[in-house]
VEXLUMVEX-81455 format. One record per residue: y, x, z of N, C-alpha, C in turn; residue in three letters. Coordinates in pm, whole numbers, padded with zeros to 5 digits, always signed. Atoms other than C-alpha are relative to their C-alpha. Layout:
N
YXZYXZYXZALA ...
END
This chain:
236
-00127+00087-00003+00006-00002+00006+00113+00089-00001UNK -00121-00082-00007+00235+00289+00067+00034+00046-00141UNK -00031-00030+00147+00200+00404-00292+00061-00117-00080UNK -00059+00117+00050+00295+00061-00402+00142-00017+00035UNK -00128+00000-00059+00585+00058-00168+00093+00095-00077UNK -00087-00115+00052+00721+00391-00326+00038-00043-00139UNK -00024+00046+00137+00694+00234-00670+00107-00098-00003UNK -00112+00097-00025+00919-00055-00544+00131+00073+00028UNK -00115-00075-00022+01166+00205-00417+00051+00067-00127UNK -00030-00047+00140+01158+00373-00756+00069-00097-00090UNK -00058+00109+00082+01225+00036-00920+00149-00017+00037UNK -00138+00022-00043+01540-00018-00708+00078+00110-00041UNK -00074-00110+00010+01642+00342-00727+00052+00014-00152UNK -00022-00015+00145+01624+00348-01115+00118-00098-00042UNK -00099+00097+00029+01825+00029-01151+00145+00023+00053UNK -00111-00042-00070+02092+00136-00903+00070+00118-00075UNK -00057-00120+00073+02125+00480-01069+00064-00025-00132UNK -00065+00034+00130+02182+00336-01412+00127-00073+00015UNK -00145+00074-00024+02449+00094-01266+00107+00102+00008UNK -00109-00109-00021+02635+00404-01145+00032+00076-00107UNK -00022-00065+00131+02581+00600-01451+00094-00068-00100UNK -00071+00087+00093+02715+00305-01660+00154-00009+00034UNK -00147+00008-00061+03020+00270-01447+00071+00126-00032UNK -00069-00128+00034+03106+00643-01487+00009+00028-00144UNK -00018-00018+00150+03033+00628-01851+00099-00070-00066UNK -00103+00071+00029+03270+00361-01906+00121+00062+00029UNK -00125-00060-00039+03535+00541-01710+00032+00125-00079UNK -00025-00114+00081+03490+00859-01897+00011-00022-00148UNK -00003+00019+00146+03456+00705-02227+00065-00154-00018UNK -00057+00141+00007+03703+00390-02224-00009-00045-00123UNK +00013+00082+00116+03652+00120-02459+00148-00036-00074UNK -00132+00036+00058+03949+00080-02713-00021-00125-00069UNK -00004+00138+00054+03998-00281-02774+00109-00022-00104UNK -00098+00025+00103+04156-00375-03101+00011-00161-00018UNK -00036+00153+00019+04320-00723-03154-00083-00063-00103UNK +00076+00077+00104+04086-00971-03311-00142+00046-00012UNK +00132-00051+00000+03771-00784-03261-00088-00101+00091UNK +00103+00088-00081+03460-00996-03142-00068+00079+00082UNK +00087-00075-00089+03232-00889-02862-00093+00100-00066UNK +00106-00079+00069+02963-00775-03104+00069+00109-00079UNK -00067-00104+00084+03212-00581-03329+00050+00110+00112UNK -00053-00100-00096+03357-00411-03011-00118+00091+00046UNK +00119-00076-00065+03008-00325-02870-00074+00098-00103UNK +00073-00089+00096+02843-00184-03189+00101+00111-00051UNK -00091-00108+00028+03167+00013-03264-00010+00118+00095UNK -00009-00084-00125+03163+00164-02924-00125+00087+00015UNK +00129-00078-00032+02785+00243-02868-00051+00071-00130UNK +00035-00075+00133+02752+00370-03239+00024+00144+00026UNK -00049-00157-00008+02940+00681-03116-00096+00067+00101UNK +00081-00046-00102+02678+00738-02847-00160-00029-00029UNK +00133+00033+00046+02335+00737-03031-00097+00041+00110UNK +00099-00021-00088+02038+00703-02796+00026-00040+00136UNK -00029+00028-00148+02226+00611-02471-00038-00144+00033UNK +00048+00133-00037+02168+00241-02471-00153-00030-00013UNK +00132-00001+00013+01824+00299-02588-00079+00048+00105UNK +00062-00078-00102+01739+00536-02326+00018-00084+00145UNK -00023+00091-00117+01896+00297-02054-00107-00106+00004UNK +00098+00108+00009+01679+00010-02167-00137+00034+00002UNK +00141-00063-00001+01366+00229-02235-00065+00039+00129UNK +00044-00058-00138+01353+00395-01896-00017-00121+00098UNK +00017+00123-00088+01407+00048-01721-00137-00072-00046UNK +00121+00060+00057+01117-00095-01950-00116+00062+00080UNK +00107-00071-00064+00883+00168-01800-00008-00026+00136UNK -00008+00029-00142+00987+00095-01453-00054-00131+00019UNK +00045+00143-00004+00916-00284-01508-00151+00008-00013UNK +00157-00002+00014+00561-00197-01635-00063+00055+00135UNK +00056-00066-00123+00509+00027-01325+00006-00099+00123UNK -00024+00119-00094+00635-00266-01099-00108-00107+00003UNK +00103+00104+00002+00336-00475-01208-00077+00020+00144UNK +00083-00032-00121+00175-00296-00897+00056-00085+00117UNK -00063+00075-00117+00413-00500-00660-00086-00123+00020UNK +00091+00116-00022+00247-00836-00717-00147+00018+00028UNK +00130-00022-00028-00084-00677-00719-00036+00030+00149UNK +00010-00033-00142-00028-00525-00369+00026-00125+00091UNK -00017+00113-00078+00095-00853-00227-00124-00092-00017UNK +00138+00083+00031-00216-01032-00380-00103+00059+00087UNK +00106-00064-00094-00441-00794-00198+00025-00024+00154UNK -00034+00011-00147-00243-00814+00127-00026-00157+00041UNK +00013+00137-00026-00254-01206+00110-00125-00069-00030UNK +00127+00042+00030-00613-01228+00006-00081-00055+00121UNK +00056+00050-00130-00705-01286+00367+00003-00138+00031UNK -00034+00138-00017-00564-01627+00356-00099-00105-00077UNK +00113+00068+00074-00869-01836+00269+00042-00123-00072UNK -00049+00123+00075-00675-02156+00183+00120+00018-00072UNK -00116-00035+00090-00425-01971-00024-00043+00075-00122UNK +00052-00079+00123-00659-01815-00284+00058-00040-00125UNK -00041+00034+00131-00558-02030-00585+00151+00029-00006UNK -00139-00034+00013-00181-01993-00509+00033+00136-00021UNK +00006-00147+00020-00232-01627-00456-00034+00045-00144UNK +00034-00041+00125-00392-01592-00781+00105-00047-00112UNK -00107+00045+00090-00115-01805-00963+00113+00096+00007UNK -00114-00106-00013+00149-01568-00807-00028+00128-00052UNK +00033-00131+00058-00044-01260-00909+00019-00001-00163UNK -00014+00008+00139-00054-01383-01263+00141-00019-00046UNK -00130+00027+00017+00314-01503-01265+00076+00138+00005UNK -00094-00115-00012+00443-01169-01115-00047+00114-00097UNK +00035-00090+00081+00234-00953-01333+00051-00017-00146UNK -00049+00041+00142+00325-01134-01651+00148+00003-00004UNK -00144-00016-00001+00686-01153-01545+00047+00147-00015UNK -00033-00142+00015+00723-00764-01503-00042+00046-00159UNK +00030-00043+00123+00526-00713-01820+00091-00052-00122UNK -00102+00059+00116+00745-00946-02042+00143+00054+00015UNK -00134-00061-00017+01049-00802-01883+00005+00136-00075UNK +00007-00136+00050+00942-00458-01979+00006-00018-00156UNK -00001+00036+00137+00861-00594-02326+00133-00029-00061UNK -00143+00046+00038+01191-00759-02360+00100+00122-00009UNK -00100-00107+00002+01377-00427-02275-00042+00108-00103UNK +00031-00096+00104+01165-00238-02521+00056-00047-00126UNK -00046+00051+00116+01242-00470-02792+00155+00026-00009UNK -00125-00029+00003+01611-00443-02697+00044+00150-00039UNK -00029-00154+00019+01611-00064-02690-00022+00032-00151UNK +00020-00031+00129+01459-00047-03032+00095-00056-00102UNK -00080+00079+00097+01651-00310-03212+00144+00047-00011UNK -00147-00021-00013+01997-00224-03084+00024+00151-00055UNK -00013-00148+00057+01937+00168-03174-00013-00006-00143UNK +00010+00012+00143+01833+00056-03518+00142-00060-00051UNK -00124+00039+00052+02146-00146-03547+00109+00110+00008UNK -00090-00108-00003+02358+00132-03431-00001+00107-00104UNK +00012-00106+00119+02205+00383-03681+00041-00071-00136UNK -00027+00075+00133+02250+00121-03965+00143-00014-00018UNK -00149+00018-00016+02619+00066-03855+00055+00130-00034UNK -00046-00135-00005+02672+00441-03823-00002+00059-00140UNK +00032-00045+00128+02526+00528-04167+00030-00089-00123UNK -00029+00109+00120+02661+00213-04363+00097+00064-00094UNK -00086-00051+00108+02806+00296-04690+00094-00112-00040UNK -00095+00110+00050+02977-00049-04741+00007-00109+00125UNK -00026+00089-00092+03114-00334-04541-00108-00097+00028UNK +00119+00095-00015+02801-00566-04602-00103+00047+00097UNK +00099-00077-00082+02572-00322-04439+00048+00003+00148UNK -00077+00009-00135+02813-00300-04137+00001-00133+00071UNK -00007+00151-00040+02831-00679-04120-00149-00039+00046UNK +00147+00024-00033+02444-00699-04119-00031+00066+00143UNK +00027-00084-00123+02419-00433-03840+00069-00069+00124UNK -00082+00058-00103+02685-00617-03633-00061-00141+00038UNK +00070+00117-00039+02511-00956-03668-00125+00007+00060UNK +00120-00031-00053+02183-00798-03593+00005+00036+00163UNK -00039-00033-00132+02326-00648-03268+00030-00115+00081UNK -00043+00106-00069+02484-00969-03179-00121-00097+00034UNK +00105+00099-00028+02155-01172-03217-00108+00074+00104UNK +00088-00055-00073+01944-00913-03051+00035+00038+00153UNK -00052-00038-00134+02161-00816-02751+00087-00103+00065UNK -00106+00074-00065+02430-01073-02702-00023-00169+00005UNK -00004+00135+00002+02361-01419-02820-00131-00066-00019UNK +00138+00057-00011+01989-01472-02776-00096+00080-00072UNK +00110-00070+00079+01714-01383-03015-00128+00023+00084UNK +00135-00019-00053+01357-01284-02936-00008+00070+00147UNK -00007-00067-00131+01423-01040-02656+00054-00055+00110UNK -00061+00076-00096+01657-01244-02471-00081-00120+00048UNK +00095+00113-00029+01425-01541-02477-00101+00043+00090UNK +00108-00056-00083+01142-01332-02336+00063+00050+00130UNK -00056-00038-00128+01389-01203-02066+00007-00116+00085UNK -00019+00122-00093+01459-01556-01941-00140-00032+00050UNK +00138+00035-00045+01082-01635-01943-00045+00094+00116UNK +00041-00093-00109+01015-01326-01751+00062-00011+00131UNK -00082+00008-00138+01280-01383-01488-00061-00131+00079UNK +00058+00127-00045+01132-01750-01449-00138+00020+00063UNK +00131-00017-00041+00778-01617-01395+00016+00094+00130UNK -00015-00094-00112+00905-01346-01138+00057-00101+00111UNK -00046+00095-00101+01092-01634-00959-00124-00082+00060UNK +00142+00058-00051+00747-01823-00925-00064+00092+00090UNK +00070-00108-00059+00593-01502-00812+00068+00019+00145UNK -00066-00018-00133+00863-01455-00519-00023-00113+00079UNK +00001+00127-00092+00841-01816-00408-00134-00010+00054UNK +00137+00018-00058+00461-01834-00382-00033+00103+00096UNK +00045-00100-00092+00416-01508-00217+00080-00007+00138UNK -00078+00029-00108+00701-01590+00016-00050-00105+00088UNK +00077+00115-00068+00518-01910+00116-00133+00065+00074UNK +00117-00072-00050+00209-01688+00171+00032+00092+00126UNK -00050-00083-00126+00393-01445+00402+00042-00088+00107UNK -00042+00087-00107+00523-01746+00591-00128-00049+00087UNK +00129+00048-00058+00160-01870+00652-00059+00117+00078UNK +00053-00102-00065+00080-01528+00774+00066+00038+00125UNK -00091-00036-00105+00345-01543+01034+00081+00123-00013UNK -00074-00122+00045+00518-01252+00852+00154-00041+00046UNK -00130+00018-00026+00885-01224+00927+00062-00119-00055UNK -00043+00123+00054+01020-01581+00895+00127-00001-00077UNK -00128-00022+00081+01377-01477+00801-00030+00059-00138UNK +00018-00058+00125+01247-01265+00520-00081-00088-00083UNK +00056+00111+00080+01017-01547+00399+00101-00101-00048UNK -00096+00089+00033+01294-01780+00392+00101+00065-00097UNK -00080-00076+00101+01507-01516+00204-00069+00007-00135UNK +00084-00001+00122+01233-01483-00058+00012-00141-00080UNK -00004+00131+00054+01223-01867-00105+00135-00040-00057UNK -00140+00010+00034+01603-01870-00140+00038+00071-00123UNK -00032-00079+00117+01613-01586-00392-00088-00058-00126UNK +00075+00062+00102+01327-01739-00592+00055-00133-00050UNK -00055+00122+00042+01486-02084-00601+00139+00016-00090UNK -00122-00021+00071+01824-01963-00714-00023+00085-00146UNK +00035-00084+00121+01661-01738-00978-00053-00110-00098UNK +00034+00105+00092+01486-02044-01118+00114-00085-00051UNK -00121+00090+00042+01805-02258-01111+00084+00081-00103UNK -00097-00082+00081+02012-01982-01278-00067+00017-00133UNK +00064-00031+00142+01762-01892-01556-00032-00125-00080UNK +00033+00133+00078+01670-02258-01622+00133-00045-00068UNK -00117+00034+00056+02042-02338-01671+00045+00106-00133UNK -00041-00101+00115+02088-02021-01896-00087-00027-00107UNK +00095+00030+00112+01792-02124-02111+00065-00126-00080UNK -00059+00111+00064+01976-02447-02196+00129+00044-00093UNK -00115-00062+00062+02287-02249-02276-00046+00086-00114UNK +00055-00085+00105+02081-02002-02484-00046-00082-00128UNK +00043+00096+00125+01957-02307-02723+00132-00031-00077UNK -00131+00013+00084+02344-02324-02802+00052+00128-00040UNK -00065-00132+00044+02384-01959-02869+00094+00051+00111UNK -00109-00037-00096+02574-01904-02546-00074+00075+00121UNK +00044-00054-00101+02520-01688-02248+00087-00027+00122UNK -00116+00038-00113+02756-01854-01982-00053+00041+00137UNK +00057-00039-00131+02528-01764-01691-00023+00123+00037UNK +00030-00128-00016+02517-01402-01729+00043+00067+00128UNK -00059-00046-00125+02740-01298-01435-00076-00069+00115UNK +00067+00052-00110+02569-01538-01206-00149+00046+00021UNK +00147-00058-00011+02211-01429-01300-00001+00159+00033UNK -00007-00143-00029+02326-01060-01261+00014+00012+00159UNK -00016+00011-00153+02423-01148-00895-00139-00042+00058UNK +00127+00040-00058+02090-01311-00841-00101+00106-00006UNK +00082-00111+00031+01923-01002-00986+00023+00101+00111UNK -00035-00107-00119+02098-00792-00704-00090-00045+00107UNK +00078+00047-00119+01936-01018-00445-00148+00010-00023UNK +00143-00029+00024+01602-00988-00613-00035+00139+00036UNK +00011-00141-00032+01642-00613-00593-00013+00028+00165UNK +00005-00018-00147+01719-00639-00218-00140-00047+00051UNK +00131+00042-00055+01392-00846-00173-00103+00102-00031UNK +00093-00109+00042+01191-00588-00355+00020+00119+00099UNK -00022-00101-00078+01366-00312-00148-00054-00034+00157UNK +00049+00037-00127+01275-00490+00176-00155+00001+00010UNK +00158+00002+00007+00904-00547+00084-00038+00133-00021UNK +00045-00123+00014+00878-00201-00034+00010+00086+00125UNK -00007-00078-00136+00993-00052+00293-00095-00043+00101UNK +00117+00044-00084+00753-00271+00484-00121+00053-00034UNK +00126-00048+00053+00482-00141+00264-00015+00153+00054UNK +00004-00149-00035+00574+00221+00328-00017+00034+00143UNK +00014-00028-00130+00603+00183+00693-00114-00056+00053UNK +00116+00034-00058+00274+00049+00730-00020-00148+00067UNK -00011+00131-00060+00380-00315+00838-00105-00099-00085UNK +00082+00094+00085+00160-00460+00540-00126+00093-00036UNK +00122-00065+00013-00194-00330+00563-00095-00094-00055UNK +00111+00078+00057-00497-00453+00378-00104-00015+00111UNK 
END
């Protein structure tokens, strides 16, 4: 369990480090906003000057998400002692593993597609090719598309995992406050991403900031559960 706990710590550490790197990156390389530019035009013109940066960001996070599949496996093993919770425990295992796998796949798709768009834009010989690259970037990264749809599904699955395993921890008389926190995080996770799904059907991402805040709470939950695993408070 301690090894799984350290993977959880690595998960949180990687996400936080990239947040800090991106903040300093923007400070050191300020975005030059031109009047009349759309978000897609601004983004592709900016990141095309730094080939590989956004791809490495999303690619490294994708690997961490795949490693994080061990977290629901660890909780499944820990809660296996609950005889009347076997079915729910199995559902949580499938939801958690699928959620992290889909999350990693989504980030991999984004990493490869946006870098392709940046390369096409950078090497474009005419305005038509640049317009294609911009639209492709907009579809893949900003306004929906396959990867963003998978990203929403992944987060809904992760919310189900957190809720069910929080219920299991409650039944084991684990820290009640932590169990309630998990139920709260999972519930607002489902609410936020369900609403964002409806906006996505209209080609909008109006819930982005809210879901990012919920994502921070999710990281706190992972951090707490990982620390408990490392300290030996969760033994098989």
